[in-house]
C-alpha positions as CSV (number, residue, x, y, z in Angstrom):
1,X,-7.9,7.1,-10.6
2,X,-6.8,5.3,-14.1
3,X,-7.6,1.9,-12.7
4,X,-10.9,2.7,-11.3
5,X,-12.2,3.2,-14.8
6,X,-11.5,-0.5,-15.2
7,X,-14.1,-2.6,-13.0
8,X,-12.2,-5.6,-12.8
9,X,-9.0,-3.7,-11.7
10,X,-11.4,-1.3,-9.4
11,X,-12.4,-4.8,-7.2
12,X,-8.8,-5.0,-6.7
13,X,-8.2,-1.5,-5.4
14,X,-11.2,-1.1,-3.4
15,X,-9.7,-4.2,-1.6
16,X,-6.6,-2.8,-1.4
17,X,-8.1,0.7,0.0
18,X,-10.2,-1.1,2.3
19,X,-7.5,-3.3,4.1
20,X,-4.0,-2.0,3.7
21,X,-3.2,-4.2,6.1
22,X,-4.0,-7.7,4.8
23,X,-0.7,-9.4,3.5
24,X,-2.1,-9.1,0.0
25,X,-0.6,-11.4,-2.6
26,X,-0.8,-10.8,-6.6
27,X,-2.8,-14.1,-6.7
28,X,-5.5,-12.7,-4.1
29,X,-5.5,-9.4,-5.9
30,X,-5.9,-11.1,-8.9
31,X,-9.0,-13.3,-7.6
32,X,-10.6,-9.9,-6.5
33,X,-10.2,-8.7,-10.0
34,X,-11.5,-12.5,-11.6
35,X,-8.6,-12.5,-13.6
36,X,-5.8,-15.1,-13.8
37,X,-2.8,-13.9,-12.0
38,X,-0.6,-12.9,-15.3
39,X,-3.3,-11.3,-17.1
40,X,-4.1,-9.3,-13.8
41,X,-0.4,-8.1,-13.3
42,X,-0.3,-6.7,-17.2
43,X,-3.4,-5.2,-17.3
44,X,-2.6,-3.3,-13.8
45,X,0.5,-2.3,-14.7
46,X,-0.7,-1.0,-18.3
47,X,-3.3,0.8,-16.4
48,X,-1.7,2.1,-13.8
49,X,2.3,2.0,-14.8
50,X,3.2,0.2,-11.6
51,X,2.8,-3.3,-10.4
52,X,0.0,-4.1,-8.1
53,X,2.8,-4.4,-5.2
54,X,4.2,-1.2,-6.1
55,X,0.8,0.2,-5.6
56,X,0.3,-1.4,-2.5
57,X,3.1,0.2,-1.0
58,X,2.4,3.4,-2.3
59,X,-0.8,2.9,-0.8
60,X,0.8,2.1,2.6
61,X,3.4,4.9,2.8
62,X,0.7,7.3,1.8
63,X,-1.7,6.2,4.7
64,X,1.4,5.8,7.1
65,X,2.5,9.6,6.0
66,X,-1.1,10.8,6.9
67,X,-1.1,9.1,10.4
68,X,2.4,9.8,11.1
69,X,1.5,13.9,10.4
70,X,-2.0,13.7,12.2
71,X,-2.4,10.7,14.5
72,X,-0.9,10.9,17.8
73,X,0.6,7.0,17.3
74,X,3.8,5.2,18.2
75,X,5.4,3.9,15.0
76,X,4.7,0.6,16.0
77,X,1.0,1.5,15.8
78,X,1.4,2.8,12.7
79,X,3.3,-0.1,11.4
80,X,0.6,-2.0,12.5
81,X,-2.5,-0.3,10.6
82,X,-0.6,-0.3,7.3
83,X,0.3,-4.3,7.0
84,X,4.0,-4.4,8.5
85,X,4.5,-6.9,11.6
86,X,7.4,-5.0,13.3
87,X,8.1,-1.4,13.8
88,X,11.5,-2.1,12.4
89,X,10.5,-3.6,9.3
90,X,8.1,-0.9,9.0
91,X,10.9,2.0,9.7
92,X,13.2,0.5,6.9
93,X,10.6,0.5,4.4
94,X,9.5,3.8,5.2
95,X,12.8,5.5,5.2
96,X,13.8,3.7,2.2
97,X,10.5,5.5,0.6
98,X,10.5,8.7,1.9
99,X,14.0,9.5,2.7
100,X,13.2,9.9,6.4
101,X,12.5,8.0,9.3
102,X,9.2,7.5,10.7
103,X,10.0,9.6,13.6
104,X,12.0,12.1,11.4
105,X,9.2,12.6,9.3
106,X,6.5,12.9,12.0
107,X,9.2,15.2,13.8
108,X,9.1,17.6,10.7
109,X,5.7,17.9,10.3
């Protein structure tokens, strides 16, 4: 992981990984990295090739896919574990991201 080689970015990435359901903002993540919001955003994008919020979405969706494949959880339970307050908001985001609904994804695995 390119971001983990940068100690400051690594702190923010670890925070995301440890608390994926937290309602992260770029400002909070910048504080984790001990950088200003703008410096953090530029540095993160340069190192990882995507914005902090895009990274957060990708991480949450990767976790959701794992949970849908292996854990026998409801869509609402998966949604909660990956930071969505409602199953419907999660379903819309997951479908947009994966091209399948969460139940369709789980059924296909």
